N, C-alpha and C positions, 0 to 999 in steps of 0.2 A: 672230244667236244667238237660240235659241228660249227660250220660257218654259214651264215645266211646274210644276204645283202638286202637292205631295205631302202627304198627311196622315200625320203621325207619331204614334206612341204617345208619351205624356207622358214616359216614362223615356228613350226614344230622343231626343226633343227636348232633354231636359236634357243628355244626353251629348253631343249635337251642339253645343249652345251652349258646353259646357265645352271641347270640342276647338277650336272656332272661337276662343274667347277665348284659350286657351293658345297657339294658333298666330298670334294677332292677324290672323285672316282672317275673312271673312264665312262664314255658314252655307252660302250658295250655293256659295262656292268649295270648301268641304270636301265638300259633296255632289257637286259636279262632279268633283273629284279621285277620290272613292270610286267613282263610276259609271264613270269612265274606266278605273280599275284593274279593276273587275269585268268590263267589256266586254272588255278585253285578256285577262283570264283565261278568259272564255268562248270567245273566238276561239282561244286556245291549246288549250283542251280539245277544241274541234271539230276542229282540225288533228290533234291526237294521235289522236282517234277515227278520222279518215279514214286516217291512217297505219296504225292497228291493223287496220282493215278491209282495206286493201291488203295488209298482211302476211299476214293470214289467207287471203286469196284466193291469194296466191303459194304459201303452204304447201299449200293445197288442190290447187293445180296441180302440186305436187311440186317447187317451186323452194325447195330447202332447202340449208343449208350445214352440213357436218359439225361437230359441237361441238368435236371435237379440233382441227380446223383453226382454228376461232375462238379457242380457248384458246392455241394455239401463236402465232397472230397477235398476240393481246393481250400475251402474255408477251414477245414480241419488241420491243414498243414501247420506244423509248429506247435500244435496243442498237445496236451497230455493224452488226448483220445483221438489221435490221428487215424483216419479211416484208410482202409485198403483202397487201391485204385478200383473204380467201378469196372465191371466187365460187360461186354456186349450181351444183348438179349438173345443172341443165337449162338 
């Protein structure tokens, strides 16, 4: 396990101490949990951005699905005649 020093503004330090006290955990534990959640969020955002770029490239290449087909497919969910997901026109 690594050690990192962080300088905190006084008001943040007080809030951190209050949270740690309320949770009966160390400040280090609270900071570690917060950073783990932040890192997970950043990784998720990067993956969503990659998916967005992929979708934009597909659209630029003409790989599109008709909106009516998508709506029909979504409306069929849960019915006895659920449709297969529509496919791109290319």
